[in-house]
C-alpha positions as CSV (number, residue, x, y, z in Angstrom):
1,M,122.4,-56.8,-7.6
2,W,123.7,-54.8,-4.6
3,A,126.5,-52.6,-3.4
4,A,128.7,-53.7,-0.6
5,F,129.3,-51.6,2.5
6,Q,131.6,-52.0,5.5
7,R,131.9,-50.7,8.9
8,R,134.5,-51.6,11.7
9,Q,134.6,-51.3,15.4
10,S,136.0,-48.0,16.6
11,V,137.7,-49.7,19.5
12,P,137.9,-53.4,20.4
13,S,134.7,-54.8,22.0
14,G,133.4,-51.1,21.6
15,G,131.1,-49.0,19.4
16,W,131.0,-49.0,15.6
17,A,132.1,-46.5,13.1
18,D,129.8,-45.3,10.3
19,W,129.0,-47.4,7.1
20,Q,131.4,-46.8,4.2
21,P,131.2,-48.0,0.7
22,L,133.5,-51.0,0.0
23,F,132.5,-52.0,-3.5
24,G,130.1,-50.8,-6.3
25,W,127.4,-53.1,-7.8
26,S,127.9,-56.8,-7.5
27,T,126.0,-59.9,-8.5
28,A,126.9,-61.7,-5.3
29,A,128.3,-61.0,-1.8
30,P,131.9,-60.0,-1.6
31,L,134.7,-62.4,-0.7
32,L,136.8,-61.2,2.2
33,V,140.0,-63.2,3.1
34,P,142.8,-62.4,5.6
35,S,146.2,-61.9,4.1
36,A,149.4,-63.2,5.8
37,D,149.9,-60.0,7.7
38,G,146.4,-59.7,9.0
39,R,145.0,-57.2,6.5
40,L,141.7,-58.1,4.8
41,E,141.6,-58.5,1.1
42,G,138.3,-58.2,-0.7
43,F,136.9,-59.3,-4.1
44,T,133.6,-58.7,-5.8
45,L,132.3,-59.6,-9.2
46,A,130.4,-57.0,-11.3
47,P,127.2,-57.9,-13.0
48,G,127.8,-60.0,-16.1
49,G,130.9,-61.6,-14.5
50,E,133.4,-59.8,-16.8
51,R,134.9,-57.6,-14.1
52,L,136.5,-58.7,-10.8
53,T,137.6,-56.0,-8.4
54,H,140.1,-56.5,-5.7
55,R,140.6,-54.2,-2.6
56,W,142.7,-54.5,0.4
57,Q,143.4,-52.8,3.7
58,L,146.5,-50.7,4.0
59,S,147.2,-51.9,7.5
60,P,145.4,-54.4,9.6
61,G,142.0,-52.8,10.7
62,G,142.9,-49.8,8.7
63,A,141.7,-47.8,5.7
64,W,141.1,-49.5,2.3
65,D,143.2,-49.1,-0.8
66,P,141.0,-47.9,-3.9
67,G,141.7,-51.2,-5.4
68,E,142.3,-52.7,-8.8
69,D,140.5,-54.4,-11.5
70,V,141.9,-58.0,-11.7
71,T,139.8,-58.9,-14.7
72,E,141.5,-60.9,-17.5
73,S,140.2,-60.4,-21.0
74,G,138.0,-63.3,-22.3
75,V,137.6,-64.9,-18.7
76,T,134.0,-64.5,-17.7
77,L,133.2,-65.7,-14.2
78,V,129.8,-67.0,-13.0
79,G,130.1,-66.3,-9.3
80,T,132.4,-64.7,-6.8
81,P,135.7,-66.6,-6.4
82,S,136.9,-68.4,-3.2
83,A,140.3,-67.7,-2.0
84,A,142.9,-69.1,0.5
85,A,146.4,-68.0,1.5
86,D,149.2,-70.4,1.1
87,S,152.2,-71.0,3.4
88,T,154.2,-68.4,1.6
89,G,151.3,-65.7,2.2
90,R,150.2,-65.6,-1.5
91,L,146.6,-65.7,-2.1
92,H,145.0,-68.3,-4.5
93,L,141.7,-67.5,-6.2
94,F,139.4,-70.2,-7.4
95,A,136.4,-69.6,-9.6
96,V,134.0,-71.1,-12.0
97,T,133.9,-69.7,-15.6
98,A,131.0,-69.3,-18.0
99,D,132.0,-72.6,-19.6
100,G,131.5,-74.4,-16.3
101,R,135.2,-75.1,-15.6
102,V,137.3,-74.2,-12.5
103,R,140.1,-71.8,-13.0
104,T,142.6,-70.6,-10.4
105,R,144.7,-67.4,-10.1
106,V,147.6,-66.8,-7.8
107,Q,149.6,-63.7,-6.6
108,E,153.2,-63.6,-7.9
109,R,154.3,-62.8,-4.3
110,P,152.3,-61.9,-1.0
111,S,150.4,-58.7,-1.6
112,G,151.8,-58.6,-5.2
113,G,150.4,-58.8,-8.7
114,W,148.5,-61.6,-10.2
115,L,149.5,-64.4,-12.6
116,P,147.0,-65.2,-15.4
117,W,144.0,-67.5,-14.8
118,T,144.9,-71.2,-15.5
119,A,142.8,-74.3,-15.7
120,F,142.2,-76.2,-12.4
121,G,141.5,-79.6,-14.0
122,T,139.6,-80.3,-17.2
123,R,136.2,-81.5,-16.0
124,A,133.2,-79.2,-16.1
125,V,131.7,-78.6,-12.6
126,A,128.6,-76.5,-13.7
127,P,126.5,-76.2,-16.9
């Protein structure tokens, strides 16, 4: 387990700002993905796989929102999800659950709330 920290350049091609906490304790490296407007969005999975935290920059290269818990009751993940933005700017998360199946979760709108986890096929991909 480890905690995730971040730092950014203070000016393009220049020095670096101080290290700042990004996430609390995690079982794996955080996932960072750019949103449609250039802000970074980050996800990390707490030990045990039952809590997925989501944070995002308030503006490109700017400060981070305190974030939200995007956990869904009864869905235990076994690793940090992967993510990609679609042509509308909505993020799609893909993750393996404790039963070895892939599930997906998508934003209702760009930078918006999340729809529930849904099955992404029926075949188990991991034990």
